[in-house]
Each structure stands twice: as C-alpha cells, then as structure tokens.
C-alpha distance (Angstrom), angle and dihedral (degrees) to the residues before:
residue distance angle dihedral
M1 . . .
E2 3.79 . .
M3 3.73 121.1 .
S4 3.75 93.5 -121.1
E5 3.88 90.7 53.0
L6 3.80 89.7 45.5
T7 3.81 95.2 49.2
G8 3.80 89.0 48.3
I9 3.84 92.3 54.7
V10 3.85 89.4 46.0
L11 3.93 93.3 49.5
D12 3.90 90.7 46.4
A13 3.73 88.9 54.9
C14 3.78 93.4 45.0
I15 3.90 91.3 50.6
K16 3.87 90.7 49.5
I17 3.80 91.3 51.1
H18 3.76 93.3 46.8
T19 3.74 91.2 48.5
E20 3.82 91.5 50.8
I21 3.85 101.5 36.1
G22 3.73 101.1 25.6
P23 3.83 126.6 -160.1
G24 3.88 128.4 -43.3
C25 3.81 103.5 53.3
F26 3.72 124.4 124.4
E27 3.82 119.2 -90.4
R28 3.68 91.5 -112.4
V29 3.91 92.2 59.8
Y30 3.78 90.7 55.7
E31 3.81 92.6 45.6
E32 3.75 91.1 49.9
A33 3.84 90.1 49.9
L34 3.78 96.4 45.9
N35 3.81 91.0 49.5
Y36 3.80 88.8 52.4
E37 3.76 93.4 47.5
L38 3.70 95.3 47.6
A39 3.90 91.1 44.8
K40 3.77 88.1 56.8
R41 3.81 90.5 54.8
K42 3.82 90.2 50.6
I43 3.85 92.9 -109.1
R44 3.90 116.0 150.4
V45 3.69 112.1 -124.7
E46 3.79 131.4 175.8
R47 3.92 116.9 -164.3
Q48 3.70 131.2 -148.8
L49 3.70 93.8 2.8
A50 3.91 113.6 -177.9
L51 3.72 115.7 -134.9
P52 3.76 126.4 -164.1
I53 3.78 132.3 -129.4
E54 3.67 132.4 -163.9
Y55 3.76 120.9 -139.9
E56 3.79 118.2 -178.8
E57 3.84 105.2 -59.0
I58 3.89 97.1 -12.9
F59 3.80 131.9 82.4
I60 3.83 114.8 -152.0
E61 3.74 105.1 -154.1
D62 3.76 98.9 -157.6
A63 3.79 105.3 22.5
Y64 3.80 91.9 138.6
K65 3.72 136.2 32.8
V66 3.77 118.2 -156.4
D67 3.79 111.0 -152.0
L68 3.82 93.7 -147.8
L69 3.81 132.7 1.0
V70 3.74 108.7 -164.1
E71 3.85 118.9 -156.5
D72 3.72 91.0 -23.9
K73 3.88 94.4 -70.3
L74 3.72 113.8 59.6
V75 3.79 118.8 73.6
I76 3.87 115.7 -157.5
E77 3.76 114.8 -164.4
I78 3.87 103.7 -172.9
K79 3.88 117.1 -147.1
S80 3.79 127.0 -178.5
V81 3.75 101.8 -166.9
E82 3.76 135.8 119.9
K83 3.73 95.0 -121.1
L84 3.79 131.3 13.1
S85 3.74 115.8 -125.0
P86 3.84 128.8 -157.4
I87 3.77 92.5 -96.5
H88 3.78 90.6 61.6
F89 3.76 90.5 59.7
K90 3.83 89.9 47.1
Q91 3.79 91.6 57.8
A92 3.83 87.6 61.4
E93 3.75 98.6 43.8
P94 3.80 116.2 115.1
I95 3.78 114.8 -118.3
C-alpha cells in the first residue's frame, strides 16, 4: 500500500473518532479507538512499540515508545493537548 493511501485511511479513521468521541479524552482512549478502527479496515498496527537508541558506548533498549506503528512504515504519536508545542514534534523526529 502506498503511503498516501495509508495516510488517507488513518486520517479518515481519526476524523471518525474525533467526530464521535470529541476532544478531551486521555491519549490511551484515542490510541485504543484508532487501533480498533484500523483493525476493522484490515490495517496492521503495532502498539506501544519500544525502540532503542545508541548513545556513545551504550545501547538503550527501550528509549522510545511509539504509540502506533502502522503497516511497518507510519508512526503515529497521539497527543491530547489543546496546542502542540515544539517538544511534541521533537518526540517524533527521526534520529
């Protein structure tokens, strides 16, 4: 599946969830709902996937946790805030 098609499916699911649940829930509620919506659409999702980082001579096994990894290529970092700040974008930056 092409990335543009995949992101379209994810965005459609997000809009449906936001329309039904609305703002203000905990991130884990949106994560669970998005996982459910994508599974209904036969989209493969991994949740709370731990990713490592190397720093000098050490290897930190679970330095990051990805909220959702969709089809092994799209990282979803769920935020339930009124406004995104620069640190939120930093959390999703590739190393």
